[in-house]
C-alpha positions in Angstrom: -13.5 40.1 75.1 -13.2 42.3 72.0 -16.5 42.9 70.1 -15.2 41.2 67.0 -13.7 38.2 68.7 -14.6 35.0 66.8 -15.5 33.0 69.9 -18.2 35.7 70.7 -19.6 35.3 67.2 -19.7 31.5 67.7 -21.6 31.9 70.9 -24.1 34.3 69.2 -24.5 31.7 66.4 -25.8 29.1 68.9 -28.4 31.4 70.5 -31.0 30.0 68.0 -29.7 26.4 68.1 -32.0 23.4 68.3 -31.0 20.5 70.5 -32.1 17.0 69.4 -32.5 14.0 71.6 -32.4 10.5 69.9 -34.5 8.1 72.0 -33.6 4.6 70.8 -36.1 2.9 73.0 -37.0 -0.8 73.4 -40.7 -1.1 72.6 -43.0 -4.1 73.0 -45.1 -5.2 70.0 -48.8 -4.5 70.7 -48.3 -2.6 73.9 -49.5 0.8 72.8 -50.1 2.1 76.3 -46.8 0.8 77.7 -44.9 2.2 74.7 -46.7 5.6 75.0 -45.8 5.7 78.7 -42.2 5.0 77.8 -42.3 7.8 75.2 -43.6 10.3 77.8 -40.8 9.3 80.3 -38.1 9.7 77.7 -39.6 13.0 76.6 -39.4 14.3 80.2 -35.8 13.1 80.5 -34.9 14.8 77.2 -36.6 18.0 78.2 -34.7 17.9 81.5 -31.5 17.9 79.5 -32.5 20.8 77.3 -33.8 19.0 74.2 -36.1 20.9 71.8 -36.8 17.9 69.6 -37.1 14.2 70.6 -36.9 11.6 67.9 -38.2 8.0 68.5 -37.9 4.9 66.3 -40.2 3.8 63.5 -43.5 2.4 64.8 -42.5 3.2 68.4 -46.1 3.4 69.7 -47.1 0.0 68.3 -43.8 -1.8 68.6 -42.3 -3.3 65.4 -43.0 -5.3 63.4 -46.7 -5.6 64.2 -47.2 -8.7 62.1 -50.7 -10.2 62.5 -51.9 -7.4 64.7 -52.6 -5.6 61.5 -55.6 -7.9 61.0 -57.3 -6.7 64.3 -59.5 -3.8 63.6 -59.5 -2.7 67.3 -55.6 -2.7 67.3 -55.5 -0.7 64.0 -57.9 1.9 65.4 -56.1 2.2 68.7 -52.7 2.5 67.0 -54.0 5.2 64.7 -55.5 7.1 67.6 -52.3 6.7 69.7 -50.5 9.7 68.2 -53.4 12.1 69.0 -53.7 10.7 72.6 -49.9 11.0 73.1 -50.0 14.6 71.9 -52.7 15.5 74.3 -50.9 13.7 77.2 -47.6 15.5 76.5 -49.4 18.8 76.6 -51.2 17.9 79.9 -47.9 16.9 81.6 -46.2 20.2 80.6 -44.2 18.8 77.7 -46.2 20.5 74.9 -43.2 22.7 74.0 -41.2 19.8 72.8 -41.4 18.6 69.2 -41.7 14.8 69.3 -41.2 12.6 66.3 -42.8 9.2 66.8 -44.1 6.4 64.7 -47.4 4.5 64.7 -49.9 2.8 62.3 -52.0 5.4 60.4 -55.4 4.6 59.0 -56.1 5.7 55.5 -58.8 8.4 55.0 -62.4 7.3 54.6 -62.3 8.4 51.0 -59.1 6.4 50.4 -60.7 3.3 52.0 -63.9 3.4 50.0 -64.2 0.2 48.0 -60.7 -1.0 49.0 -59.5 -3.5 51.5 -58.1 -1.9 54.7 -54.4 -2.8 54.1 -54.4 -1.0 50.8 -54.9 2.3 52.7 -53.3 1.9 56.1 -49.7 3.2 56.6 -46.5 3.0 58.6 -46.8 6.6 59.8 -44.5 9.2 61.3 -46.1 11.8 63.4 -44.6 15.2 64.4 -46.2 16.3 67.7 -46.0 19.8 69.2 -48.3 21.9 71.4 -50.8 19.1 72.1 -51.4 18.3 68.4 -50.1 16.3 65.6 -48.7 19.0 63.4 -47.4 16.9 60.5 -47.4 13.3 59.3 -45.5 11.3 56.8 -46.4 7.9 55.5 -43.6 5.5 54.6 -43.3 4.5 51.0 -41.5 1.6 49.3 -42.1 -0.8 52.1 -40.0 -4.0 52.3 -41.8 -7.2 51.6 -39.0 -9.7 52.3 -37.9 -11.8 55.3 -39.5 -10.6 58.6 -41.1 -7.6 56.9 -44.8 -8.0 56.2 -45.3 -4.3 55.5 -47.0 -4.8 52.2 -50.1 -5.4 54.4 -49.8 -1.8 55.7 
C-alpha cells in the first residue's frame, strides 16, 4: 500500500479511537445490589467486546422511578454510597480500566443540607467511574414534576 494511500490514513486515524457500549439494561426499583451486579456483568461483556466506555441508564443503580423510597433514610444513604462501592468492585474484578457512566441518587453535602429538608439537597446523579474511583459527577437539573415523575422530591 503506498504511504499516502487514503485508506492507510483512515486506519491511523482510528488508532486513538474510543469504543462506546450503550447498556440499556432493565433494572429493578430498590434493588441496589442486584442492579449493581447487573452493571458489573454488562461491563465485563462490554470489555470483552473491546469497549472503552460503558454508558448505563439514568438511576440505573436504584431503578427508576424510586418514588417513596426517597423517604427512607437507609435507602438514600445506600443509593448514594452505591457508586463508590461499584467503583471499588469494578477495580477489584479487573474492570478498572473501563470508564463507566452510571446513575444513582446522590446526597447533598453536609453544608448544603444544613437547615434544609433532605429532598431540597439530594439529587438524581450521574457518576463517571474509572480506576476504582468516581472521577466526576453531574446532578440533573430541571426535573420533571408531572405524571409518574416525582423528582421534585430529589
